[in-house]
C-alpha positions as CSV (number, residue, x, y, z in Angstrom):
1,X,96.3,51.5,42.0
2,X,97.6,52.8,38.8
3,X,101.0,52.4,39.9
4,X,101.0,48.7,41.0
5,X,99.2,47.8,38.0
6,X,102.0,49.3,36.0
7,X,104.6,47.5,38.4
8,X,103.0,44.1,38.1
9,X,102.5,44.3,34.4
10,X,106.2,45.2,33.6
11,X,107.6,43.0,36.1
12,X,106.0,40.3,34.3
13,X,106.9,41.8,31.0
14,X,110.6,41.9,32.0
15,X,110.5,38.4,33.4
16,X,109.5,37.1,30.2
17,X,111.4,39.3,28.0
18,X,114.6,38.5,29.6
19,X,113.7,34.5,29.1
20,X,113.7,35.5,25.6
21,X,116.9,37.5,25.3
22,X,118.8,34.7,27.2
23,X,118.1,32.5,24.4
24,X,119.1,35.0,21.8
25,X,122.3,35.3,24.0
26,X,123.0,31.9,23.5
27,X,122.5,31.5,20.3
28,X,124.7,34.1,19.2
29,X,127.2,32.9,21.8
30,X,127.6,35.9,23.7
31,X,128.9,34.6,27.0
32,X,130.7,35.9,30.2
33,X,133.9,33.3,30.5
34,X,135.2,32.5,33.6
35,X,138.7,33.5,32.3
36,X,139.9,36.7,34.4
37,X,140.8,36.8,38.0
38,X,137.9,38.9,39.1
39,X,135.4,36.7,37.6
40,X,134.0,34.4,40.7
41,X,131.5,32.2,38.3
42,X,132.8,29.0,37.2
43,X,130.8,28.2,33.9
44,X,130.2,30.3,30.9
45,X,126.9,32.6,31.4
46,X,125.0,34.3,28.6
47,X,125.0,37.9,28.6
48,X,122.7,40.8,27.4
49,X,120.9,41.1,30.3
50,X,120.6,44.8,29.6
51,X,118.9,44.4,26.3
52,X,116.0,42.8,28.5
53,X,116.0,45.7,30.6
54,X,115.7,48.3,27.9
55,X,113.4,46.8,25.9
56,X,110.9,46.2,29.0
57,X,111.7,50.0,30.0
58,X,111.3,51.4,26.5
59,X,107.9,49.6,26.2
60,X,106.6,50.6,29.2
61,X,107.7,54.6,28.5
62,X,105.8,54.2,25.3
63,X,102.8,52.6,27.2
64,X,103.0,55.8,29.8
65,X,103.3,58.2,27.3
66,X,100.0,56.6,25.2
67,X,97.9,57.2,28.6
68,X,99.3,60.7,28.9
69,X,101.3,59.9,31.9
70,X,104.6,61.5,30.8
71,X,103.3,65.0,30.6
72,X,104.8,66.5,33.5
73,X,108.4,66.0,32.2
74,X,109.2,67.4,28.4
75,X,109.2,65.1,25.7
76,X,112.5,65.9,24.7
77,X,114.0,64.9,28.1
78,X,112.5,61.4,27.9
79,X,113.6,60.9,24.7
80,X,116.9,61.8,25.4
81,X,117.0,59.7,28.4
82,X,115.9,56.6,25.7
83,X,118.4,57.6,23.3
84,X,121.1,57.7,25.9
85,X,120.1,54.6,27.2
86,X,119.7,52.8,23.8
87,X,123.5,54.1,22.9
88,X,124.7,52.4,26.0
89,X,122.9,49.1,25.2
90,X,124.6,49.3,21.9
91,X,128.0,49.9,23.4
92,X,127.4,46.9,25.7
93,X,126.8,44.5,23.2
94,X,129.8,45.6,21.3
95,X,131.5,45.2,24.2
96,X,130.4,41.8,25.2
97,X,130.9,40.6,22.1
98,X,133.9,42.0,21.0
99,X,135.8,42.9,24.6
100,X,136.1,46.7,23.8
101,X,139.3,48.7,25.5
102,X,138.7,50.8,28.2
103,X,139.3,53.7,26.1
104,X,136.5,53.1,23.8
105,X,134.1,51.9,26.2
106,X,134.1,55.4,27.8
107,X,132.9,56.9,24.8
108,X,129.2,55.1,25.1
109,X,128.5,56.6,28.7
110,X,129.9,60.0,27.6
111,X,127.9,60.4,24.8
112,X,124.6,58.9,26.7
113,X,125.6,61.8,29.3
114,X,125.6,64.2,26.6
115,X,122.3,63.3,25.3
116,X,120.6,64.1,28.6
117,X,122.5,67.6,29.0
118,X,122.0,68.5,25.5
119,X,118.0,68.0,26.1
120,X,117.9,70.7,28.8
121,X,118.2,68.4,31.9
122,X,120.3,70.5,34.4
123,X,120.1,71.5,38.0
124,X,119.6,75.1,38.7
125,X,120.5,75.2,42.4
126,X,121.7,73.0,45.3
127,X,119.9,73.0,48.6
128,X,122.7,74.2,51.2
129,X,121.8,72.2,54.4
130,X,123.3,74.9,56.5
131,X,120.7,77.7,54.8
132,X,120.1,79.0,51.5
133,X,120.6,77.5,47.9
134,X,124.0,77.1,45.8
135,X,122.9,79.0,42.7
136,X,124.2,76.8,39.3
137,X,122.6,79.0,36.4
138,X,124.4,82.1,36.7
139,X,126.6,81.7,33.7
140,X,125.1,80.4,30.6
141,X,126.2,79.1,27.1
142,X,123.0,79.6,25.0
143,X,120.2,78.2,27.0
144,X,122.6,75.8,28.8
145,X,123.8,76.8,32.3
146,X,127.3,75.9,32.7
147,X,127.9,74.7,36.1
148,X,124.5,72.8,36.6
149,X,124.9,71.3,33.3
150,X,128.3,70.1,34.2
151,X,127.1,69.0,37.7
152,X,124.4,66.7,36.0
153,X,127.2,65.3,33.5
154,X,129.7,64.5,36.1
155,X,126.8,63.0,38.2
156,X,125.2,60.8,35.5
157,X,129.2,59.6,34.6
158,X,129.9,59.0,38.3
159,X,126.6,57.2,38.9
160,X,126.9,55.0,35.4
161,X,130.4,54.2,36.3
162,X,129.6,52.9,39.9
163,X,126.8,50.4,38.9
164,X,129.4,49.6,36.4
165,X,131.9,48.6,38.9
166,X,129.4,47.4,41.4
167,X,128.2,44.3,38.7
168,X,130.9,41.7,40.6
169,X,128.0,39.4,42.2
170,X,124.7,37.8,40.8
171,X,121.8,40.1,41.6
172,X,123.8,43.0,43.1
173,X,123.6,45.5,40.7
174,X,119.6,44.6,39.6
175,X,118.5,44.2,43.2
176,X,119.7,47.6,44.3
177,X,118.9,49.2,41.0
178,X,115.3,47.8,41.8
179,X,115.5,49.3,45.5
180,X,116.7,52.7,43.9
181,X,113.9,52.8,41.7
182,X,111.0,52.0,44.5
183,X,113.0,54.6,46.8
184,X,112.6,57.5,44.0
185,X,109.1,56.4,43.3
186,X,108.1,57.0,47.0
187,X,110.0,60.3,47.3
188,X,108.2,61.5,43.9
189,X,104.8,60.8,45.8
190,X,105.6,62.9,48.6
191,X,103.2,65.8,49.3
192,X,106.2,68.3,49.3
193,X,107.2,67.0,46.0
194,X,104.3,65.3,44.1
195,X,105.6,64.5,40.6
196,X,103.3,62.1,39.1
197,X,105.6,61.1,35.7
198,X,108.8,60.6,37.8
199,X,106.9,58.4,40.2
200,X,105.6,56.6,37.1
201,X,109.2,56.2,35.2
202,X,110.3,55.2,38.8
203,X,108.3,52.3,39.8
204,X,108.3,51.0,36.1
205,X,112.4,50.9,36.0
206,X,112.1,49.1,39.4
207,X,109.6,47.0,37.7
208,X,112.0,45.9,35.3
209,X,115.2,45.4,37.3
210,X,113.0,43.4,39.9
211,X,111.6,41.6,36.8
212,X,115.0,40.5,35.6
213,X,116.0,39.5,38.8
214,X,115.0,35.9,39.1
215,X,117.1,35.1,36.3
216,X,120.2,37.0,37.6
217,X,120.2,36.1,41.3
218,X,122.6,33.6,42.2
219,X,122.9,31.2,40.8
220,X,122.3,33.5,37.7
221,X,121.0,32.3,34.4
222,X,122.0,35.5,32.7
223,X,124.3,38.6,33.3
224,X,123.7,42.0,32.7
225,X,126.5,42.7,30.7
226,X,128.2,45.9,30.0
227,X,124.9,47.3,28.5
228,X,122.8,46.3,31.6
229,X,125.7,47.5,34.1
230,X,126.1,50.8,32.9
231,X,122.3,51.6,31.9
232,X,121.0,50.9,35.3
233,X,123.5,53.5,36.8
234,X,122.6,55.8,34.1
235,X,118.6,55.4,34.8
236,X,119.1,55.9,38.5
237,X,121.2,59.2,37.8
238,X,118.7,60.7,35.2
239,X,115.7,59.7,37.3
240,X,117.4,61.8,40.4
241,X,117.4,64.9,38.2
242,X,115.0,64.8,35.6
243,X,112.1,66.3,37.5
244,X,113.2,68.2,40.6
245,X,116.7,66.7,41.9
246,X,117.1,63.9,44.4
247,X,120.7,63.5,44.1
248,X,121.2,63.2,47.8
249,X,118.7,60.2,47.9
250,X,120.1,58.3,45.2
251,X,123.5,59.1,47.3
252,X,122.0,57.4,50.1
253,X,120.7,54.4,48.4
254,X,123.8,53.7,46.5
255,X,126.3,55.4,48.9
256,X,128.3,52.6,49.8
257,X,128.9,51.3,46.3
258,X,129.8,55.0,45.2
259,X,132.6,55.2,48.2
260,X,133.5,51.9,47.8
261,X,134.0,52.8,44.0
262,X,135.8,55.7,44.7
263,X,138.5,54.1,47.3
264,X,138.9,51.3,44.8
265,X,140.0,53.9,41.8
266,X,141.8,56.1,44.3
267,X,143.9,53.0,45.2
268,X,144.3,51.9,41.8
269,X,145.4,55.2,40.7
270,X,148.1,55.3,43.7
271,X,149.6,52.1,42.9
272,X,149.9,53.3,39.1
273,X,147.3,50.9,37.8
274,X,144.3,51.8,35.5
275,X,141.2,52.9,37.1
276,X,139.0,51.1,34.3
277,X,140.7,47.6,34.9
278,X,138.8,45.7,37.6
279,X,140.1,43.5,40.3
280,X,138.9,41.9,43.4
281,X,139.4,44.8,45.8
282,X,135.7,46.0,45.7
283,X,133.8,45.5,49.2
284,X,131.5,42.8,47.8
285,X,134.7,40.7,47.0
286,X,136.3,41.5,50.2
287,X,132.6,40.3,51.8
288,X,133.3,36.9,50.1
289,X,136.9,36.7,51.5
290,X,135.8,36.8,55.0
291,X,133.4,33.9,54.8
292,X,130.1,35.1,53.6
293,X,128.5,33.4,50.5
294,X,127.5,35.1,47.5
295,X,123.7,35.4,48.6
296,X,124.7,36.6,51.9
297,X,126.9,39.3,50.7
298,X,124.3,40.4,48.0
299,X,121.3,40.2,50.7
300,X,123.5,42.3,53.3
301,X,124.3,45.0,50.6
302,X,120.6,45.0,49.7
303,X,119.8,45.6,53.4
304,X,122.1,48.6,53.7
305,X,120.7,50.3,50.4
306,X,117.2,49.7,51.5
307,X,117.7,51.3,55.1
308,X,119.5,54.4,54.3
309,X,117.1,54.7,51.0
310,X,113.8,54.3,53.4
311,X,115.6,57.0,55.8
312,X,116.1,59.4,52.7
313,X,112.2,59.3,51.6
314,X,111.6,60.8,55.3
315,X,114.4,63.4,55.7
316,X,114.8,66.8,54.5
317,X,118.2,68.4,53.4
318,X,119.7,68.7,56.9
319,X,118.6,65.5,57.7
320,X,119.8,63.9,54.5
321,X,123.2,65.5,55.1
322,X,123.2,63.8,58.6
323,X,122.3,60.4,57.0
324,X,125.3,60.6,54.8
325,X,127.6,61.4,57.5
326,X,126.4,58.4,59.2
327,X,126.5,56.2,55.8
328,X,130.2,57.1,55.6
329,X,131.0,56.2,59.0
330,X,129.3,52.6,58.5
331,X,131.3,52.3,55.1
332,X,134.7,53.2,57.3
333,X,133.8,50.9,60.3
334,X,132.6,48.3,57.5
335,X,135.7,48.4,55.6
336,X,137.9,48.3,58.9
337,X,135.9,45.3,60.2
338,X,136.3,43.6,57.1
339,X,140.0,44.0,57.1
340,X,140.4,43.0,60.6
341,X,138.4,39.7,60.1
342,X,140.2,38.9,56.7
343,X,143.7,39.3,58.5
344,X,142.5,36.8,61.6
345,X,141.1,34.1,59.0
346,X,144.5,34.2,56.9
347,X,146.3,33.9,60.2
348,X,144.6,30.8,61.1
349,X,144.6,29.3,57.8
């Protein structure tokens, strides 16, 4: 009952905070202009949606702490999570306003990830689905395990850039992030895990994302902006490791966007292009090319994330490995199908 109450309260809070932030973005003239090849909207849209997410989430964490619902996680780690998120939002505001170059943009997720690692968030081991554990904390620099800290840093950076690259359609990132929050919430309440604080953090994260979604779903009235697109991935990554390591679960929820981002980056590097410069080669744009509407493409990707995320809640390590293989197979089949359909449509035209 407490979880439902918190979800409803901060869903509503996020909904109204977003309306307020939208007015501020319009007043400040912070708009996303349809002036680039990868933009698919036709009218200027206010950005700074990430500010609404962060303000709502930070307020929720303060309320949780007041009622003692954050006691299972060290206060330093929660503070680092909020500080890292704030740094991303500040960087996002600057980028939304001044269009920072890619080499400057990367500073913000790098520093945000370091905040989390330096607060002591690391992974001690990874469960080997074939048996036993892969130990990551044998070698340390001071209190920090080298491998365990490096894995967390790379994980957060990877997830942050996954949602950044994914943010190409109305409601896509906010909706999938909401799904990820719900999945991590459900897993945190599983009897063999039972992590109440993580469950609270995950459900309020889902609430603020889904409270934002009515303003962001097609046709969007406000965009996430740079800060929002990076903050969502950052939060999913941190929630996945902050209290017990749910990396495989997050991989299943965001598996297709992750593989899509990896393929696009590889393709850009192969052809000598910058991996940080956007284009329309992502899967969500390809779905538009074969005739889906924005809503259909987004709902289809919601469906895949929800299905594989739901499966992850009920699987142990070996089962999750099988699910990841199945997800990879789906991604390959989907990619081939999209290419075939696109070529047929091109020939007809």
